[in-house]
FIKOLZA-1660 file (N, C-alpha, C; in steps of 0.1 Angstrom, whole numbers, plus 5000, padded with zeros to 4 digits):
% residues 66
   i   px   py   pz ch aa at
   1 6980 6495 1049  A  X  N
   1 6967 6489 1054  A  X CA
   1 6964 6476 1046  A  X  C
   2 6961 6466 1053  A  X  N
   2 6958 6453 1047  A  X CA
   2 6943 6453 1042  A  X  C
   3 6941 6443 1033  A  X  N
   3 6927 6441 1028  A  X CA
   3 6917 6440 1039  A  X  C
   4 6920 6431 1048  A  X  N
   4 6910 6429 1059  A  X CA
   4 6907 6442 1067  A  X  C
   5 6918 6449 1070  A  X  N
   5 6916 6462 1077  A  X CA
   5 6908 6472 1069  A  X  C
   6 6911 6472 1056  A  X  N
   6 6903 6481 1047  A  X CA
   6 6889 6478 1047  A  X  C
   7 6885 6465 1045  A  X  N
   7 6871 6461 1045  A  X CA
   7 6865 6464 1058  A  X  C
   8 6871 6461 1069  A  X  N
   8 6865 6463 1082  A  X CA
   8 6862 6478 1085  A  X  C
   9 6872 6486 1082  A  X  N
   9 6871 6500 1085  A  X CA
   9 6860 6507 1076  A  X  C
  10 6860 6504 1063  A  X  N
  10 6850 6510 1054  A  X CA
  10 6836 6505 1058  A  X  C
  11 6835 6492 1061  A  X  N
  11 6822 6486 1065  A  X CA
  11 6817 6493 1077  A  X  C
  12 6826 6496 1087  A  X  N
  12 6822 6503 1099  A  X CA
  12 6817 6517 1096  A  X  C
  13 6824 6524 1087  A  X  N
  13 6821 6537 1084  A  X CA
  13 6807 6538 1078  A  X  C
  14 6804 6528 1070  A  X  N
  14 6791 6527 1063  A  X CA
  14 6780 6521 1072  A  X  C
  15 6784 6516 1083  A  X  N
  15 6774 6510 1092  A  X CA
  15 6767 6498 1086  A  X  C
  16 6775 6489 1079  A  X  N
  16 6770 6478 1072  A  X CA
  16 6775 6465 1080  A  X  C
  17 6766 6456 1083  A  X  N
  17 6770 6444 1090  A  X CA
  17 6777 6435 1080  A  X  C
  18 6784 6425 1085  A  X  N
  18 6790 6415 1076  A  X CA
  18 6779 6408 1068  A  X  C
  19 6768 6405 1074  A  X  N
  19 6757 6398 1067  A  X CA
  19 6752 6406 1056  A  X  C
  20 6750 6419 1058  A  X  N
  20 6744 6428 1048  A  X CA
  20 6754 6430 1037  A  X  C
  21 6767 6431 1040  A  X  N
  21 6777 6432 1030  A  X CA
  21 6778 6420 1021  A  X  C
  22 6777 6408 1027  A  X  N
  22 6777 6396 1019  A  X CA
  22 6765 6395 1010  A  X  C
  23 6754 6399 1015  A  X  N
  23 6742 6399 1006  A  X CA
  23 6742 6409 0995  A  X  C
  24 6747 6421 0998  A  X  N
  24 6747 6431 0988  A  X CA
  24 6758 6428 0977  A  X  C
  25 6769 6421 0981  A  X  N
  25 6779 6418 0972  A  X CA
  25 6777 6405 0965  A  X  C
  26 6767 6398 0969  A  X  N
  26 6764 6384 0963  A  X CA
  26 6775 6375 0965  A  X  C
  27 6780 6375 0978  A  X  N
  27 6790 6365 0982  A  X CA
  27 6785 6359 0995  A  X  C
  28 6792 6348 0999  A  X  N
  28 6787 6342 1012  A  X CA
  28 6792 6349 1024  A  X  C
  29 6784 6348 1035  A  X  N
  29 6788 6354 1047  A  X CA
  29 6802 6348 1052  A  X  C
  30 6804 6335 1050  A  X  N
  30 6817 6329 1053  A  X CA
  30 6828 6336 1046  A  X  C
  31 6826 6340 1034  A  X  N
  31 6837 6346 1026  A  X CA
  31 6840 6360 1032  A  X  C
  32 6830 6367 1036  A  X  N
  32 6833 6381 1042  A  X CA
  32 6840 6379 1055  A  X  C
  33 6835 6369 1063  A  X  N
  33 6842 6367 1076  A  X CA
  33 6856 6362 1075  A  X  C
  34 6858 6353 1066  A  X  N
  34 6872 6348 1063  A  X CA
  34 6881 6359 1059  A  X  C
  35 6877 6368 1050  A  X  N
  35 6885 6379 1045  A  X CA
  35 6889 6388 1057  A  X  C
  36 6879 6391 1065  A  X  N
  36 6881 6401 1076  A  X CA
  36 6889 6395 1087  A  X  C
  37 6890 6382 1088  A  X  N
  37 6899 6375 1098  A  X CA
  37 6913 6373 1092  A  X  C
  38 6914 6376 1079  A  X  N
  38 6927 6374 1073  A  X CA
  38 6930 6359 1069  A  X  C
  39 6919 6351 1069  A  X  N
  39 6920 6337 1066  A  X CA
  39 6916 6334 1052  A  X  C
  40 6909 6342 1045  A  X  N
  40 6904 6339 1032  A  X CA
  40 6914 6341 1021  A  X  C
  41 6911 6336 1010  A  X  N
  41 6920 6337 0998  A  X CA
  41 6910 6340 0986  A  X  C
  42 6904 6352 0986  A  X  N
  42 6893 6355 0977  A  X CA
  42 6899 6357 0963  A  X  C
  43 6891 6354 0953  A  X  N
  43 6894 6358 0939  A  X CA
  43 6894 6373 0937  A  X  C
  44 6900 6378 0927  A  X  N
  44 6899 6392 0924  A  X CA
  44 6885 6396 0921  A  X  C
  45 6877 6388 0915  A  X  N
  45 6863 6391 0913  A  X CA
  45 6855 6393 0925  A  X  C
  46 6858 6384 0935  A  X  N
  46 6851 6385 0948  A  X CA
  46 6855 6398 0955  A  X  C
  47 6868 6402 0955  A  X  N
  47 6872 6414 0961  A  X CA
  47 6866 6426 0954  A  X  C
  48 6865 6426 0941  A  X  N
  48 6859 6437 0933  A  X CA
  48 6844 6438 0937  A  X  C
  49 6837 6427 0938  A  X  N
  49 6823 6428 0942  A  X CA
  49 6821 6435 0956  A  X  C
  50 6829 6431 0965  A  X  N
  50 6828 6437 0979  A  X CA
  50 6832 6451 0978  A  X  C
  51 6843 6454 0972  A  X  N
  51 6848 6468 0971  A  X CA
  51 6837 6477 0964  A  X  C
  52 6831 6472 0954  A  X  N
  52 6820 6480 0948  A  X CA
  52 6809 6484 0957  A  X  C
  53 6805 6474 0966  A  X  N
  53 6795 6477 0976  A  X CA
  53 6800 6488 0986  A  X  C
  54 6813 6487 0989  A  X  N
  54 6819 6496 0998  A  X CA
  54 6822 6510 0992  A  X  C
  55 6819 6511 0979  A  X  N
  55 6822 6524 0972  A  X CA
  55 6837 6526 0969  A  X  C
  56 6844 6515 0967  A  X  N
  56 6858 6515 0965  A  X CA
  56 6862 6508 0952  A  X  C
  57 6874 6509 0947  A  X  N
  57 6879 6502 0936  A  X CA
  57 6894 6499 0937  A  X  C
  58 6898 6490 0929  A  X  N
  58 6912 6486 0928  A  X CA
  58 6919 6494 0917  A  X  C
  59 6930 6499 0920  A  X  N
  59 6938 6506 0910  A  X CA
  59 6951 6498 0908  A  X  C
  60 6954 6496 0895  A  X  N
  60 6967 6489 0892  A  X CA
  60 6977 6499 0887  A  X  C
  61 6989 6498 0891  A  X  N
  61 6999 6506 0886  A  X CA
  61 7013 6499 0886  A  X  C
  62 7022 6504 0878  A  X  N
  62 7035 6498 0877  A  X CA
  62 7043 6501 0890  A  X  C
  63 7051 6492 0894  A  X  N
  63 7059 6494 0906  A  X CA
  63 7070 6504 0902  A  X  C
  64 7074 6512 0911  A  X  N
  64 7086 6520 0909  A  X CA
  64 7098 6512 0913  A  X  C
  65 7108 6511 0904  A  X  N
  65 7120 6504 0906  A  X CA
  65 7131 6514 0907  A  X  C
  66 7141 6510 0915  A  X  N
  66 7153 6518 0917  A  X CA
  66 7164 6514 0908  A  X  C
% end
């Protein structure tokens, strides 16, 4: 699942508009719209702000190599 799909799906589950999400995450509405269209290139800090509002987090792990 892509970042844009994750944001859209979780936002829909929580019944939060793009505008409300932007306000709660303290980012611009254009940023939220761009990310959800797959056009944005947000910083990791911006992604973390939005995920926090959506009740999610980023997990880092080492890749499995063969």
